[in-house]
N, CA, C and O atoms as CSV, one atom per row, in Angstrom:
chain,resi,resn,atom,element,x,y,z
A,1,MET,N,N,23.614,16.462,65.921
A,1,MET,CA,C,22.489,16.091,66.767
A,1,MET,C,C,21.490,17.238,66.811
A,1,MET,O,O,21.866,18.402,66.956
A,2,ARG,N,N,20.263,16.908,66.689
A,2,ARG,CA,C,19.217,17.925,66.642
A,2,ARG,C,C,19.129,18.729,67.930
A,2,ARG,O,O,19.027,19.954,67.863
A,3,VAL,N,N,19.164,18.104,69.089
A,3,VAL,CA,C,19.068,18.810,70.373
A,3,VAL,C,C,20.258,19.746,70.556
A,3,VAL,O,O,20.088,20.899,70.949
A,4,LEU,N,N,21.453,19.256,70.274
A,4,LEU,CA,C,22.639,20.093,70.434
A,4,LEU,C,C,22.610,21.274,69.473
A,4,LEU,O,O,22.979,22.386,69.853
A,5,GLN,N,N,22.186,21.056,68.254
A,5,GLN,CA,C,22.056,22.145,67.284
A,5,GLN,C,C,21.015,23.158,67.741
A,5,GLN,O,O,21.219,24.365,67.615
A,6,PHE,N,N,19.915,22.671,68.265
A,6,PHE,CA,C,18.846,23.533,68.772
A,6,PHE,C,C,19.367,24.437,69.884
A,6,PHE,O,O,19.126,25.644,69.868
A,7,LEU,N,N,20.076,23.860,70.845
A,7,LEU,CA,C,20.603,24.646,71.959
A,7,LEU,C,C,21.637,25.658,71.479
A,7,LEU,O,O,21.645,26.801,71.936
A,8,SER,N,N,22.487,25.258,70.584
A,8,SER,CA,C,23.493,26.180,70.048
A,8,SER,C,C,22.824,27.342,69.321
A,8,SER,O,O,23.231,28.492,69.486
A,9,ALA,N,N,21.806,27.053,68.521
A,9,ALA,CA,C,21.103,28.098,67.770
A,9,ALA,C,C,20.393,29.075,68.703
A,9,ALA,O,O,20.247,30.253,68.378
A,10,GLN,N,N,19.947,28.584,69.874
A,10,GLN,CA,C,19.235,29.432,70.837
A,10,GLN,C,C,20.195,30.203,71.740
A,10,GLN,O,O,19.772,31.017,72.562
A,11,GLN,N,N,21.483,29.939,71.578
A,11,GLN,CA,C,22.525,30.574,72.383
A,11,GLN,C,C,22.304,30.348,73.882
A,11,GLN,O,O,22.449,31.254,74.703
A,12,ILE,N,N,21.951,29.115,74.195
A,12,ILE,CA,C,21.759,28.694,75.582
A,12,ILE,C,C,23.036,28.007,76.043
A,12,ILE,O,O,23.614,27.199,75.316
A,13,SER,N,N,23.470,28.332,77.247
A,13,SER,CA,C,24.666,27.718,77.801
A,13,SER,C,C,24.362,26.279,78.213
A,13,SER,O,O,23.421,26.021,78.965
A,14,PHE,N,N,25.177,25.342,77.707
A,14,PHE,CA,C,25.010,23.934,78.064
A,14,PHE,C,C,26.345,23.226,77.882
A,14,PHE,O,O,27.251,23.723,77.213
A,15,GLU,N,N,26.437,22.057,78.494
A,15,GLU,CA,C,27.634,21.243,78.365
A,15,GLU,C,C,27.243,19.877,77.804
A,15,GLU,O,O,26.484,19.147,78.443
A,16,PRO,N,N,27.751,19.516,76.615
A,16,PRO,CA,C,27.477,18.167,76.107
A,16,PRO,C,C,28.316,17.147,76.872
A,16,PRO,O,O,29.484,17.399,77.170
A,17,LEU,N,N,27.732,16.014,77.184
A,17,LEU,CA,C,28.412,14.962,77.935
A,17,LEU,C,C,28.283,13.644,77.175
A,17,LEU,O,O,27.180,13.229,76.820
A,18,VAL,N,N,29.400,13.003,76.933
A,18,VAL,CA,C,29.397,11.693,76.287
A,18,VAL,C,C,29.690,10.656,77.371
A,18,VAL,O,O,30.559,10.859,78.218
A,19,HIS,N,N,28.966,9.559,77.335
A,19,HIS,CA,C,29.095,8.530,78.373
A,19,HIS,C,C,28.783,7.171,77.774
A,19,HIS,O,O,28.233,7.102,76.675
A,20,PRO,N,N,29.120,6.084,78.467
A,20,PRO,CA,C,28.722,4.765,77.974
A,20,PRO,C,C,27.190,4.722,77.836
A,20,PRO,O,O,26.485,5.391,78.592
A,21,PRO,N,N,26.679,3.951,76.891
A,21,PRO,CA,C,25.225,3.899,76.704
A,21,PRO,C,C,24.490,3.607,78.008
A,21,PRO,O,O,24.872,2.724,78.777
A,22,ALA,N,N,23.433,4.368,78.233
A,22,ALA,CA,C,22.597,4.210,79.430
A,22,ALA,C,C,21.143,4.221,78.982
A,22,ALA,O,O,20.703,5.148,78.302
A,23,TYR,N,N,20.412,3.204,79.360
A,23,TYR,CA,C,19.027,3.066,78.912
A,23,TYR,C,C,18.018,3.483,79.969
A,23,TYR,O,O,16.810,3.391,79.753
A,24,THR,N,N,18.518,3.945,81.120
A,24,THR,CA,C,17.654,4.519,82.154
A,24,THR,C,C,18.348,5.770,82.693
A,24,THR,O,O,19.565,5.920,82.588
A,25,ALA,N,N,17.554,6.650,83.263
A,25,ALA,CA,C,18.117,7.877,83.829
A,25,ALA,C,C,19.023,7.557,85.017
A,25,ALA,O,O,20.037,8.227,85.214
A,26,GLN,N,N,18.679,6.556,85.801
A,26,GLN,CA,C,19.517,6.180,86.947
A,26,GLN,C,C,20.876,5.642,86.476
A,26,GLN,O,O,21.903,5.924,87.093
A,27,LYS,N,N,20.878,4.874,85.392
A,27,LYS,CA,C,22.141,4.372,84.841
A,27,LYS,C,C,22.963,5.537,84.282
A,27,LYS,O,O,24.189,5.543,84.396
A,28,ARG,N,N,22.296,6.511,83.683
A,28,ARG,CA,C,22.994,7.701,83.183
A,28,ARG,C,C,23.660,8.428,84.345
A,28,ARG,O,O,24.806,8.860,84.226
A,29,ALA,N,N,22.964,8.567,85.458
A,29,ALA,CA,C,23.543,9.213,86.637
A,29,ALA,C,C,24.788,8.463,87.092
A,29,ALA,O,O,25.807,9.080,87.405
A,30,LYS,N,N,24.711,7.145,87.129
A,30,LYS,CA,C,25.864,6.335,87.542
A,30,LYS,C,C,27.031,6.517,86.579
A,30,LYS,O,O,28.167,6.711,87.013
A,31,ASN,N,N,26.761,6.457,85.274
A,31,ASN,CA,C,27.818,6.599,84.270
A,31,ASN,C,C,28.482,7.972,84.320
A,31,ASN,O,O,29.677,8.096,84.051
A,32,LEU,N,N,27.713,8.998,84.663
A,32,LEU,CA,C,28.237,10.368,84.704
A,32,LEU,C,C,28.738,10.764,86.100
A,32,LEU,O,O,29.271,11.859,86.285
A,33,HIS,N,N,28.564,9.877,87.069
A,33,HIS,CA,C,29.005,10.126,88.447
A,33,HIS,C,C,28.326,11.368,89.033
A,33,HIS,O,O,28.973,12.214,89.651
A,34,VAL,N,N,27.004,11.459,88.826
A,34,VAL,CA,C,26.221,12.546,89.408
A,34,VAL,C,C,25.038,11.943,90.158
A,34,VAL,O,O,24.655,10.797,89.921
A,35,SER,N,N,24.478,12.714,91.044
A,35,SER,CA,C,23.316,12.276,91.815
A,35,SER,C,C,22.121,12.052,90.893
A,35,SER,O,O,21.919,12.792,89.930
A,36,GLY,N,N,21.336,11.030,91.196
A,36,GLY,CA,C,20.102,10.789,90.448
A,36,GLY,C,C,19.138,11.950,90.548
A,36,GLY,O,O,18.280,12.120,89.682
A,37,LYS,N,N,19.266,12.757,91.598
A,37,LYS,CA,C,18.409,13.939,91.746
A,37,LYS,C,C,18.792,15.031,90.757
A,37,LYS,O,O,17.974,15.892,90.434
A,38,GLN,N,N,20.041,15.000,90.272
A,38,GLN,CA,C,20.494,15.999,89.302
A,38,GLN,C,C,20.103,15.595,87.878
A,38,GLN,O,O,19.995,16.443,86.992
A,39,VAL,N,N,19.893,14.303,87.671
A,39,VAL,CA,C,19.505,13.825,86.347
A,39,VAL,C,C,17.995,13.951,86.212
A,39,VAL,O,O,17.231,13.451,87.038
A,40,ALA,N,N,17.587,14.630,85.150
A,40,ALA,CA,C,16.160,14.798,84.884
A,40,ALA,C,C,15.757,13.815,83.792
A,40,ALA,O,O,16.398,13.741,82.744
A,41,LYS,N,N,14.703,13.074,84.043
A,41,LYS,CA,C,14.230,12.183,82.994
A,41,LYS,C,C,13.073,12.859,82.271
A,41,LYS,O,O,12.330,13.659,82.840
A,42,THR,N,N,12.953,12.513,81.022
A,42,THR,CA,C,11.886,13.033,80.186
A,42,THR,C,C,10.962,11.873,79.860
A,42,THR,O,O,11.409,10.824,79.394
A,43,VAL,N,N,9.672,12.065,80.108
A,43,VAL,CA,C,8.690,11.012,79.886
A,43,VAL,C,C,7.634,11.537,78.920
A,43,VAL,O,O,7.087,12.623,79.115
A,44,LEU,N,N,7.354,10.764,77.887
A,44,LEU,CA,C,6.273,11.125,76.974
A,44,LEU,C,C,4.968,10.595,77.545
A,44,LEU,O,O,4.839,9.412,77.860
A,45,LEU,N,N,4.011,11.493,77.671
A,45,LEU,CA,C,2.694,11.145,78.191
A,45,LEU,C,C,1.634,11.390,77.128
A,45,LEU,O,O,1.833,12.172,76.198
A,46,VAL,N,N,0.517,10.716,77.282
A,46,VAL,CA,C,-0.654,10.986,76.461
A,46,VAL,C,C,-1.705,11.533,77.419
A,46,VAL,O,O,-2.117,10.855,78.360
A,47,GLY,N,N,-2.134,12.773,77.167
A,47,GLY,CA,C,-3.097,13.428,78.039
A,47,GLY,C,C,-4.376,13.750,77.308
A,47,GLY,O,O,-4.578,13.305,76.178
A,48,PRO,N,N,-5.241,14.517,77.939
A,48,PRO,CA,C,-6.536,14.838,77.333
A,48,PRO,C,C,-6.420,15.613,76.022
A,48,PRO,O,O,-7.338,15.571,75.204
A,49,ASP,N,N,-5.311,16.317,75.808
A,49,ASP,CA,C,-5.127,17.093,74.580
A,49,ASP,C,C,-4.059,16.508,73.667
A,49,ASP,O,O,-3.610,17.183,72.741
A,50,GLY,N,N,-3.643,15.273,73.905
A,50,GLY,CA,C,-2.631,14.631,73.080
A,50,GLY,C,C,-1.329,14.435,73.835
A,50,GLY,O,O,-1.313,14.367,75.064
A,51,TYR,N,N,-0.242,14.345,73.090
A,51,TYR,CA,C,1.067,14.104,73.701
A,51,TYR,C,C,1.559,15.322,74.476
A,51,TYR,O,O,1.261,16.463,74.124
A,52,LEU,N,N,2.323,15.055,75.548
A,52,LEU,CA,C,3.036,16.091,76.275
A,52,LEU,C,C,4.271,15.484,76.903
A,52,LEU,O,O,4.329,14.280,77.155
A,53,LEU,N,N,5.269,16.335,77.156
A,53,LEU,CA,C,6.496,15.894,77.801
A,53,LEU,C,C,6.454,16.240,79.275
A,53,LEU,O,O,6.012,17.324,79.656
A,54,ALA,N,N,6.912,15.323,80.096
A,54,ALA,CA,C,7.034,15.560,81.537
A,54,ALA,C,C,8.506,15.446,81.903
A,54,ALA,O,O,9.167,14.466,81.560
A,55,ILE,N,N,9.011,16.454,82.599
A,55,ILE,CA,C,10.400,16.474,83.056
A,55,ILE,C,C,10.376,16.388,84.575
A,55,ILE,O,O,9.717,17.190,85.237
A,56,LEU,N,N,11.097,15.412,85.128
A,56,LEU,CA,C,11.109,15.212,86.571
A,56,LEU,C,C,12.420,14.558,86.983
A,56,LEU,O,O,13.155,14.059,86.131
A,57,PRO,N,N,12.724,14.553,88.289
A,57,PRO,CA,C,13.965,13.908,88.738
A,57,PRO,C,C,13.968,12.420,88.382
A,57,PRO,O,O,12.934,11.753,88.435
A,58,ALA,N,N,15.132,11.921,88.024
A,58,ALA,CA,C,15.272,10.516,87.651
A,58,ALA,C,C,14.896,9.574,88.791
A,58,ALA,O,O,14.550,8.416,88.560
A,59,THR,N,N,14.966,10.074,90.008
A,59,THR,CA,C,14.717,9.252,91.192
A,59,THR,C,C,13.230,9.077,91.511
A,59,THR,O,O,12.880,8.361,92.449
A,60,HIS,N,N,12.349,9.729,90.731
A,60,HIS,CA,C,10.921,9.718,91.039
A,60,HIS,C,C,10.092,9.219,89.847
A,60,HIS,O,O,10.403,9.534,88.699
A,61,PRO,N,N,9.034,8.439,90.124
A,61,PRO,CA,C,8.102,8.079,89.050
A,61,PRO,C,C,7.052,9.183,88.853
A,61,PRO,O,O,6.852,10.033,89.720
A,62,VAL,N,N,6.391,9.147,87.697
A,62,VAL,CA,C,5.315,10.091,87.377
A,62,VAL,C,C,4.036,9.638,88.070
A,62,VAL,O,O,3.689,8.458,88.029
A,63,ASP,N,N,3.347,10.562,88.697
A,63,ASP,CA,C,2.037,10.300,89.298
A,63,ASP,C,C,0.977,10.650,88.255
A,63,ASP,O,O,0.507,11.785,88.189
A,64,THR,N,N,0.606,9.653,87.438
A,64,THR,CA,C,-0.366,9.913,86.365
A,64,THR,C,C,-1.748,10.237,86.926
A,64,THR,O,O,-2.514,10.961,86.290
A,65,ALA,N,N,-2.077,9.715,88.102
A,65,ALA,CA,C,-3.378,10.031,88.709
A,65,ALA,C,C,-3.443,11.511,89.074
A,65,ALA,O,O,-4.465,12.160,88.854
A,66,ALA,N,N,-2.352,12.051,89.634
A,66,ALA,CA,C,-2.314,13.479,89.969
A,66,ALA,C,C,-2.425,14.318,88.704
A,66,ALA,O,O,-3.140,15.320,88.682
A,67,LEU,N,N,-1.720,13.913,87.649
A,67,LEU,CA,C,-1.796,14.666,86.391
A,67,LEU,C,C,-3.182,14.575,85.761
A,67,LEU,O,O,-3.648,15.538,85.151
A,68,THR,N,N,-3.840,13.435,85.901
A,68,THR,CA,C,-5.206,13.295,85.395
A,68,THR,C,C,-6.118,14.328,86.050
A,68,THR,O,O,-6.943,14.953,85.382
A,69,ARG,N,N,-5.963,14.502,87.365
A,69,ARG,CA,C,-6.766,15.508,88.079
A,69,ARG,C,C,-6.380,16.930,87.651
A,69,ARG,O,O,-7.251,17.762,87.396
A,70,LYS,N,N,-5.104,17.197,87.577
A,70,LYS,CA,C,-4.624,18.561,87.291
A,70,LYS,C,C,-4.869,18.992,85.847
A,70,LYS,O,O,-5.087,20.173,85.581
A,71,LEU,N,N,-4.835,18.045,84.920
A,71,LEU,CA,C,-4.989,18.392,83.508
A,71,LEU,C,C,-6.415,18.196,82.997
A,71,LEU,O,O,-6.715,18.489,81.840
A,72,GLY,N,N,-7.285,17.698,83.868
A,72,GLY,CA,C,-8.701,17.600,83.516
A,72,GLY,C,C,-9.050,16.487,82.546
A,72,GLY,O,O,-10.016,16.610,81.793
A,73,GLY,N,N,-8.298,15.423,82.547
A,73,GLY,CA,C,-8.590,14.280,81.697
A,73,GLY,C,C,-7.537,13.209,81.887
A,73,GLY,O,O,-6.468,13.463,82.441
A,74,PHE,N,N,-7.847,12.020,81.428
A,74,PHE,CA,C,-6.990,10.859,81.632
A,74,PHE,C,C,-5.587,11.083,81.075
A,74,PHE,O,O,-5.423,11.578,79.960
A,75,VAL,N,N,-4.572,10.712,81.867
A,75,VAL,CA,C,-3.165,10.801,81.461
A,75,VAL,C,C,-2.542,9.422,81.639
A,75,VAL,O,O,-2.744,8.756,82.655
A,76,ARG,N,N,-1.780,9.008,80.628
A,76,ARG,CA,C,-1.081,7.712,80.690
A,76,ARG,C,C,0.304,7.859,80.083
A,76,ARG,O,O,0.589,8.813,79.360
A,77,LEU,N,N,1.163,6.881,80.396
A,77,LEU,CA,C,2.479,6.818,79.778
A,77,LEU,C,C,2.322,6.412,78.320
A,77,LEU,O,O,1.481,5.573,77.995
A,78,ALA,N,N,3.119,6.996,77.448
A,78,ALA,CA,C,3.106,6.612,76.037
A,78,ALA,C,C,3.734,5.230,75.887
A,78,ALA,O,O,4.568,4.824,76.697
A,79,THR,N,N,3.334,4.529,74.866
A,79,THR,CA,C,3.917,3.216,74.563
A,79,THR,C,C,5.258,3.402,73.848
A,79,THR,O,O,5.566,4.495,73.372
A,80,ASP,N,N,6.037,2.350,73.776
A,80,ASP,CA,C,7.305,2.398,73.043
A,80,ASP,C,C,7.068,2.773,71.577
A,80,ASP,O,O,7.855,3.511,70.985
A,81,GLU,N,N,5.994,2.265,71.007
A,81,GLU,CA,C,5.689,2.573,69.607
A,81,GLU,C,C,5.364,4.057,69.438
A,81,GLU,O,O,5.791,4.673,68.461
A,82,GLU,N,N,4.621,4.633,70.369
A,82,GLU,CA,C,4.300,6.060,70.305
A,82,GLU,C,C,5.564,6.908,70.448
A,82,GLU,O,O,5.726,7.914,69.757
A,83,ILE,N,N,6.454,6.496,71.347
A,83,ILE,CA,C,7.727,7.209,71.512
A,83,ILE,C,C,8.509,7.183,70.205
A,83,ILE,O,O,9.054,8.205,69.788
A,84,GLY,N,N,8.568,6.031,69.562
A,84,GLY,CA,C,9.270,5.906,68.291
A,84,GLY,C,C,8.667,6.772,67.197
A,84,GLY,O,O,9.394,7.314,66.364
A,85,GLU,N,N,7.352,6.906,67.191
A,85,GLU,CA,C,6.678,7.748,66.196
A,85,GLU,C,C,6.988,9.224,66.407
A,85,GLU,O,O,7.230,9.952,65.444
A,86,VAL,N,N,6.984,9.668,67.652
A,86,VAL,CA,C,7.205,11.091,67.957
A,86,VAL,C,C,8.665,11.478,67.810
A,86,VAL,O,O,8.976,12.544,67.279
A,87,PHE,N,N,9.562,10.621,68.273
A,87,PHE,CA,C,10.992,10.949,68.297
A,87,PHE,C,C,11.748,10.153,67.233
A,87,PHE,O,O,12.670,9.398,67.542
A,88,GLN,N,N,11.346,10.334,65.988
A,88,GLN,CA,C,11.931,9.593,64.876
A,88,GLN,C,C,13.405,9.925,64.636
A,88,GLN,O,O,14.131,9.118,64.055
A,89,ASP,N,N,13.856,11.110,65.078
A,89,ASP,CA,C,15.252,11.507,64.870
A,89,ASP,C,C,16.153,11.077,66.022
A,89,ASP,O,O,17.337,11.415,66.040
A,90,CYS,N,N,15.612,10.346,66.970
A,90,CYS,CA,C,16.370,9.880,68.140
A,90,CYS,C,C,16.558,8.361,68.059
A,90,CYS,O,O,15.840,7.661,67.344
A,91,GLU,N,N,17.549,7.879,68.816
A,91,GLU,CA,C,17.665,6.431,68.959
A,91,GLU,C,C,16.384,5.888,69.577
A,91,GLU,O,O,15.693,6.581,70.324
A,92,TRP,N,N,16.079,4.628,69.250
A,92,TRP,CA,C,14.875,3.986,69.768
A,92,TRP,C,C,14.827,4.081,71.293
A,92,TRP,O,O,15.778,3.689,71.969
A,93,GLY,N,N,13.734,4.595,71.831
A,93,GLY,CA,C,13.543,4.694,73.266
A,93,GLY,C,C,13.959,6.017,73.886
A,93,GLY,O,O,13.658,6.268,75.053
A,94,VAL,N,N,14.645,6.870,73.129
A,94,VAL,CA,C,15.063,8.176,73.657
A,94,VAL,C,C,13.904,9.164,73.543
A,94,VAL,O,O,13.258,9.274,72.500
A,95,VAL,N,N,13.661,9.871,74.631
A,95,VAL,CA,C,12.662,10.944,74.659
A,95,VAL,C,C,13.427,12.239,74.891
A,95,VAL,O,O,13.888,12.504,76.001
A,96,ALA,N,N,13.563,13.041,73.844
A,96,ALA,CA,C,14.304,14.301,73.935
A,96,ALA,C,C,13.549,15.278,74.843
A,96,ALA,O,O,12.319,15.259,74.874
A,97,PRO,N,N,14.269,16.131,75.582
A,97,PRO,CA,C,13.631,16.973,76.595
A,97,PRO,C,C,13.010,18.281,76.101
A,97,PRO,O,O,12.468,19.039,76.905
A,98,PHE,N,N,13.075,18.555,74.818
A,98,PHE,CA,C,12.594,19.849,74.330
A,98,PHE,C,C,11.344,19.695,73.474
A,98,PHE,O,O,11.421,19.446,72.271
A,99,GLY,N,N,10.200,19.848,74.117
A,99,GLY,CA,C,8.928,19.749,73.416
A,99,GLY,C,C,8.815,20.735,72.271
A,99,GLY,O,O,8.142,20.450,71.281
A,100,ALA,N,N,9.463,21.900,72.385
A,100,ALA,CA,C,9.416,22.918,71.331
A,100,ALA,C,C,9.906,22.363,69.996
A,100,ALA,O,O,9.429,22.785,68.943
A,101,LEU,N,N,10.847,21.427,70.025
A,101,LEU,CA,C,11.356,20.820,68.796
A,101,LEU,C,C,10.333,19.910,68.126
A,101,LEU,O,O,10.422,19.643,66.928
A,102,TYR,N,N,9.370,19.440,68.895
A,102,TYR,CA,C,8.422,18.449,68.403
A,102,TYR,C,C,6.977,18.939,68.449
A,102,TYR,O,O,6.049,18.167,68.207
A,103,GLY,N,N,6.788,20.220,68.757
A,103,GLY,CA,C,5.442,20.777,68.828
A,103,GLY,C,C,4.633,20.251,70.003
A,103,GLY,O,O,3.410,20.142,69.927
A,104,LEU,N,N,5.332,19.923,71.100
A,104,LEU,CA,C,4.663,19.344,72.269
A,104,LEU,C,C,4.724,20.291,73.467
A,104,LEU,O,O,5.747,20.940,73.686
A,105,PRO,N,N,3.646,20.377,74.243
A,105,PRO,CA,C,3.727,21.120,75.500
A,105,PRO,C,C,4.602,20.353,76.484
A,105,PRO,O,O,4.701,19.128,76.418
A,106,THR,N,N,5.233,21.082,77.393
A,106,THR,CA,C,6.135,20.484,78.371
A,106,THR,C,C,5.714,20.889,79.769
A,106,THR,O,O,5.372,22.045,80.018
A,107,ILE,N,N,5.743,19.924,80.681
A,107,ILE,CA,C,5.508,20.207,82.089
A,107,ILE,C,C,6.786,19.863,82.860
A,107,ILE,O,O,7.504,18.924,82.517
A,108,LEU,N,N,7.045,20.637,83.893
A,108,LEU,CA,C,8.257,20.492,84.702
A,108,LEU,C,C,7.828,20.307,86.147
A,108,LEU,O,O,7.030,21.087,86.667
A,109,ASP,N,N,8.353,19.280,86.793
A,109,ASP,CA,C,7.975,19.034,88.183
A,109,ASP,C,C,8.515,20.116,89.103
A,109,ASP,O,O,9.646,20.578,88.953
A,110,ASP,N,N,7.682,20.511,90.060
A,110,ASP,CA,C,8.038,21.563,91.021
A,110,ASP,C,C,9.272,21.234,91.849
A,110,ASP,O,O,9.910,22.143,92.380
A,111,SER,N,N,9.621,19.965,91.971
A,111,SER,CA,C,10.761,19.593,92.807
A,111,SER,C,C,12.107,19.973,92.182
A,111,SER,O,O,13.127,19.970,92.872
A,112,LEU,N,N,12.122,20.298,90.898
A,112,LEU,CA,C,13.359,20.729,90.243
A,112,LEU,C,C,13.507,22.235,90.407
A,112,LEU,O,O,12.733,23.015,89.853
A,113,SER,N,N,14.507,22.626,91.170
A,113,SER,CA,C,14.754,24.038,91.448
A,113,SER,C,C,15.278,24.750,90.209
A,113,SER,O,O,16.088,24.202,89.461
A,114,SER,N,N,14.813,25.963,90.001
A,114,SER,CA,C,15.296,26.771,88.874
A,114,SER,C,C,16.793,27.015,88.954
A,114,SER,O,O,17.436,27.234,87.928
A,115,GLU,N,N,17.354,26.981,90.145
A,115,GLU,CA,C,18.782,27.249,90.333
A,115,GLU,C,C,19.656,26.009,90.214
A,115,GLU,O,O,20.882,26.111,90.234
A,116,SER,N,N,19.040,24.850,90.093
A,116,SER,CA,C,19.825,23.613,90.047
A,116,SER,C,C,20.384,23.351,88.649
A,116,SER,O,O,19.906,23.886,87.649
A,117,TRP,N,N,21.411,22.510,88.623
A,117,TRP,CA,C,21.932,21.977,87.370
A,117,TRP,C,C,21.149,20.717,87.078
A,117,TRP,O,O,20.869,19.935,87.986
A,118,ILE,N,N,20.789,20.509,85.813
A,118,ILE,CA,C,20.092,19.286,85.434
A,118,ILE,C,C,20.827,18.649,84.262
A,118,ILE,O,O,21.452,19.328,83.446
A,119,VAL,N,N,20.734,17.332,84.205
A,119,VAL,CA,C,21.348,16.558,83.133
A,119,VAL,C,C,20.221,15.819,82.417
A,119,VAL,O,O,19.417,15.126,83.041
A,120,PHE,N,N,20.178,15.982,81.087
A,120,PHE,CA,C,19.167,15.344,80.245
A,120,PHE,C,C,19.827,14.394,79.256
A,120,PHE,O,O,21.000,14.548,78.916
A,121,GLU,N,N,19.073,13.429,78.810
A,121,GLU,CA,C,19.475,12.627,77.661
A,121,GLU,C,C,19.302,13.501,76.419
A,121,GLU,O,O,18.353,14.281,76.337
A,122,ALA,N,N,20.215,13.372,75.454
A,122,ALA,CA,C,20.094,14.142,74.206
A,122,ALA,C,C,19.335,13.278,73.189
A,122,ALA,O,O,18.219,12.844,73.477
A,123,ASN,N,N,19.906,13.021,72.019
A,123,ASN,CA,C,19.228,12.217,70.991
A,123,ASN,C,C,19.647,10.753,70.999
A,123,ASN,O,O,19.065,9.938,70.283
A,124,THR,N,N,20.659,10.411,71.809
A,124,THR,CA,C,21.127,9.027,71.856
A,124,THR,C,C,21.264,8.592,73.316
A,124,THR,O,O,21.216,9.408,74.237
A,125,HIS,N,N,21.435,7.293,73.493
A,125,HIS,CA,C,21.608,6.756,74.844
A,125,HIS,C,C,23.014,6.991,75.382
A,125,HIS,O,O,23.296,6.648,76.530
A,126,ALA,N,N,23.907,7.573,74.570
A,126,ALA,CA,C,25.296,7.790,74.992
A,126,ALA,C,C,25.661,9.273,75.036
A,126,ALA,O,O,26.834,9.616,75.188
A,127,GLU,N,N,24.681,10.141,74.904
A,127,GLU,CA,C,24.944,11.586,74.965
A,127,GLU,C,C,23.950,12.248,75.902
A,127,GLU,O,O,22.761,11.930,75.912
A,128,ALA,N,N,24.466,13.166,76.677
A,128,ALA,CA,C,23.629,13.908,77.614
A,128,ALA,C,C,23.983,15.389,77.532
A,128,ALA,O,O,24.962,15.779,76.896
A,129,ILE,N,N,23.173,16.188,78.183
A,129,ILE,CA,C,23.347,17.640,78.228
A,129,ILE,C,C,23.247,18.059,79.689
A,129,ILE,O,O,22.357,17.612,80.414
A,130,ARG,N,N,24.167,18.920,80.113
A,130,ARG,CA,C,24.066,19.514,81.451
A,130,ARG,C,C,23.806,21.008,81.247
A,130,ARG,O,O,24.498,21.680,80.482
A,131,MET,N,N,22.780,21.509,81.957
A,131,MET,CA,C,22.454,22.925,81.873
A,131,MET,C,C,21.726,23.358,83.138
A,131,MET,O,O,21.276,22.521,83.920
A,132,ARG,N,N,21.613,24.639,83.332
A,132,ARG,CA,C,20.845,25.176,84.456
A,132,ARG,C,C,19.354,25.002,84.169
A,132,ARG,O,O,18.900,25.195,83.041
A,133,CYS,N,N,18.620,24.644,85.183
A,133,CYS,CA,C,17.182,24.488,85.030
A,133,CYS,C,C,16.548,25.811,84.590
A,133,CYS,O,O,15.615,25.811,83.787
A,134,ARG,N,N,17.041,26.922,85.102
A,134,ARG,CA,C,16.464,28.233,84.718
A,134,ARG,C,C,16.654,28.493,83.227
A,134,ARG,O,O,15.791,29.110,82.602
A,135,ASP,N,N,17.772,28.034,82.638
A,135,ASP,CA,C,17.974,28.188,81.201
A,135,ASP,C,C,17.006,27.304,80.421
A,135,ASP,O,O,16.480,27.708,79.384
A,136,PHE,N,N,16.778,26.095,80.930
A,136,PHE,CA,C,15.789,25.211,80.319
A,136,PHE,C,C,14.415,25.882,80.348
A,136,PHE,O,O,13.693,25.879,79.351
A,137,GLU,N,N,14.064,26.454,81.494
A,137,GLU,CA,C,12.764,27.114,81.630
A,137,GLU,C,C,12.646,28.323,80.705
A,137,GLU,O,O,11.593,28.554,80.110
A,138,GLN,N,N,13.709,29.080,80.586
A,138,GLN,CA,C,13.698,30.256,79.710
A,138,GLN,C,C,13.438,29.835,78.265
A,138,GLN,O,O,12.688,30.492,77.542
A,139,LEU,N,N,14.050,28.760,77.864
A,139,LEU,CA,C,13.922,28.278,76.495
A,139,LEU,C,C,12.593,27.577,76.251
A,139,LEU,O,O,11.897,27.876,75.281
A,140,GLU,N,N,12.248,26.661,77.116
A,140,GLU,CA,C,11.103,25.778,76.898
A,140,GLU,C,C,9.777,26.351,77.410
A,140,GLU,O,O,8.719,26.019,76.876
A,141,LYS,N,N,9.821,27.197,78.425
A,141,LYS,CA,C,8.631,27.775,79.045
A,141,LYS,C,C,7.610,26.689,79.452
A,141,LYS,O,O,6.444,26.736,79.060
A,142,PRO,N,N,8.079,25.715,80.246
A,142,PRO,CA,C,7.181,24.630,80.660
A,142,PRO,C,C,6.194,25.091,81.722
A,142,PRO,O,O,6.427,26.061,82.443
A,143,GLN,N,N,5.093,24.368,81.795
A,143,GLN,CA,C,4.145,24.584,82.893
A,143,GLN,C,C,4.706,23.847,84.107
A,143,GLN,O,O,5.089,22.681,84.010
A,144,ARG,N,N,4.751,24.534,85.250
A,144,ARG,CA,C,5.251,23.894,86.488
A,144,ARG,C,C,4.075,23.272,87.231
A,144,ARG,O,O,3.064,23.924,87.490
A,145,LEU,N,N,4.233,22.002,87.565
A,145,LEU,CA,C,3.229,21.253,88.315
A,145,LEU,C,C,3.946,20.313,89.276
A,145,LEU,O,O,5.142,20.060,89.137
A,146,SER,N,N,3.211,19.806,90.236
A,146,SER,CA,C,3.748,18.793,91.132
A,146,SER,C,C,3.156,17.444,90.685
A,146,SER,O,O,1.956,17.205,90.825
A,147,PHE,N,N,4.018,16.571,90.148
A,147,PHE,CA,C,3.508,15.290,89.635
A,147,PHE,C,C,4.497,14.146,89.835
A,147,PHE,O,O,4.254,13.044,89.343
A,148,ALA,N,N,5.596,14.370,90.538
A,148,ALA,CA,C,6.550,13.301,90.806
A,148,ALA,C,C,6.238,12.681,92.162
A,148,ALA,O,O,5.995,13.389,93.139
A,149,VAL,N,N,6.247,11.352,92.209
A,149,VAL,CA,C,6.009,10.636,93.452
A,149,VAL,C,C,7.334,10.583,94.206
A,149,VAL,O,O,8.332,10.080,93.690
A,150,ALA,N,N,7.335,11.104,95.425
A,150,ALA,CA,C,8.581,11.119,96.217
A,150,ALA,C,C,8.908,9.727,96.710
A,150,ALA,O,O,9.915,9.535,97.392
């Protein structure tokens, strides 16, 4: 798996998790028996400068209007076809959490504490990764913004 290989090569501490297929972050939380607040969903957005990844708690939707104001141009959710074009090495519908692998900028919602554990989808709907948010930040260097609707 590309994400797992990437993390191993970066010598970042993480735990791979295998679970029954989950097509939503909330279902992934249920399958893994963790709080939806611990599961981080990755959303592909189209912004004023092109594609970007947004990482936020699974329990919250993206506030595209807030991001439009903060990023200085219209922001929208990517279509399924756009997701498939960007994440060709992933199962259909999977948005991998590491923009660095795809040449994409990444934003991280302020509600995710650097000290918390987060669980991400990997390259398939049946594999996830658990890691510290601070390790994710060290690796990915995302811009921190407030864009999740509580």
